[in-house]
C-alpha positions in Angstrom: 45.8 -2.4 -21.8 44.4 -1.5 -18.4 41.6 1.0 -18.4 41.3 2.5 -15.0 37.9 4.1 -14.6 36.4 6.4 -12.0 32.8 5.3 -12.8 31.1 4.5 -9.6 27.3 4.3 -9.2 26.2 4.1 -5.5 23.1 3.2 -3.7 23.1 5.8 -0.9 20.0 4.6 0.8 21.3 1.1 1.4 23.2 1.9 4.6 20.3 4.0 5.9 17.6 1.3 5.3 19.7 -1.8 6.1 22.3 -3.0 8.6 25.1 -4.2 6.3 26.7 -7.3 7.6 29.1 -8.7 4.9 30.2 -7.3 1.6 30.7 -9.2 -1.7 32.0 -8.3 -5.2 30.6 -10.1 -8.2 31.0 -9.8 -12.0 28.0 -8.9 -14.1 26.8 -10.4 -17.4 26.1 -7.4 -19.6 25.3 -6.7 -23.2 27.4 -4.3 -25.3 25.0 -1.3 -25.0 24.8 -1.8 -21.2 28.5 -1.5 -20.6 28.6 1.6 -22.9 25.8 3.2 -20.9 27.6 2.3 -17.6 30.8 3.9 -18.8 28.8 7.1 -19.3 27.6 6.8 -15.7 23.9 6.4 -16.7 22.7 3.9 -14.0 20.8 3.8 -10.8 20.7 1.3 -7.9 17.8 2.9 -6.0 15.7 -0.2 -5.5 18.2 -2.9 -6.6 18.6 -6.2 -4.8 19.9 -9.7 -5.5 18.0 -12.9 -5.5 18.5 -16.6 -6.3 16.8 -18.4 -9.2 17.7 -22.0 -10.0 21.0 -21.8 -8.0 22.1 -18.7 -9.8 22.4 -15.2 -8.4 20.6 -12.3 -10.2 20.4 -8.6 -9.8 16.9 -7.1 -10.0 15.6 -3.5 -10.4 19.0 -2.0 -11.3 18.3 0.7 -13.9 21.0 1.0 -16.6 19.6 3.6 -19.0 19.4 2.7 -22.7 22.5 3.7 -24.6 21.8 6.9 -26.4 23.5 5.8 -29.7 22.0 2.3 -29.5 19.9 1.0 -32.4 17.4 -1.8 -32.6 19.8 -3.9 -30.5 19.6 -1.6 -27.4 18.9 -3.3 -24.1 15.9 -3.1 -21.8 16.8 -0.7 -18.9 15.4 -2.7 -15.9 16.1 -6.3 -17.0 17.4 -8.8 -14.5 21.2 -9.3 -14.8 23.1 -12.5 -13.9 25.9 -12.1 -11.3 29.1 -14.2 -11.3 30.5 -15.6 -8.1 32.4 -18.7 -7.1 30.3 -21.8 -6.2 31.5 -21.6 -2.6 30.3 -18.0 -2.2 27.0 -18.8 -3.8 26.4 -21.7 -1.4 27.3 -19.5 1.6 24.9 -16.7 0.4 22.1 -19.2 -0.2 22.4 -20.6 3.3 22.5 -17.1 4.8 19.5 -15.7 2.9 17.3 -18.6 3.9 17.5 -17.3 7.5 14.7 -15.0 8.4 15.3 -11.3 7.8 18.3 -11.5 5.6 18.5 -10.0 2.1 21.2 -9.0 -0.4 21.3 -5.3 -1.3 23.2 -3.7 -4.2 25.7 -1.1 -2.9 27.6 0.1 -6.0 28.6 -0.7 -9.6 32.2 0.1 -10.6 34.5 -0.8 -13.4 37.7 -2.5 -12.3 41.2 -2.0 -13.6 40.7 -4.7 -16.2 37.7 -2.8 -17.6 35.1 -5.3 -16.3 31.9 -4.1 -14.6 31.5 -5.3 -11.0 28.7 -5.1 -8.5 29.4 -4.7 -4.8 26.5 -5.9 -2.7 26.0 -6.7 0.9 24.3 -9.3 3.0 21.9 -7.2 5.0 19.2 -7.1 7.6 16.4 -4.5 7.4 16.5 -1.7 10.0 13.4 -0.9 12.1 12.3 2.8 12.4 13.9 3.3 15.7 17.3 2.0 14.3 16.9 4.6 11.5 16.4 7.4 14.1 19.6 6.2 15.9 21.5 6.4 12.5 20.3 10.0 12.0 21.3 11.0 15.6 24.8 9.5 15.1 25.2 11.3 11.7 24.1 14.6 13.3 26.6 14.1 16.2 29.4 13.4 13.8 28.5 16.5 11.7 28.5 18.6 14.9 32.0 17.3 15.9 33.4 18.1 12.5 32.0 21.7 12.7 33.7 22.2 16.1 37.1 20.9 14.9 
């Protein structure tokens, strides 16, 4: 049974604050109430990022709201969640993030065709203020072009 879902939680500020270099998709280790809350679309990736701890990749600051019908077994909304990647991808990311200025930023959470929650994140470098001004100018120019067409 394939459950195609249109649940997609995005981090809209990521592309504005960071220069996104390379995207990755990872599985997430979730509890039962977390996946139910995700299916309702109750999550936020506003300040979410990934980090390494003991050779494992973790997601920090992702807010998955407590499930409204959850009982005493409900989850903590801002807990760290383990991400699942292949060993080769983990080693590549570990090497890259040791370089100065690189970080891993959460972009979106979605549910794939098999019904599993996945996180898309990017290896990124922070933008300076003048880079952000350039991004705003480019967006305004694109908007003007669309109005004229």
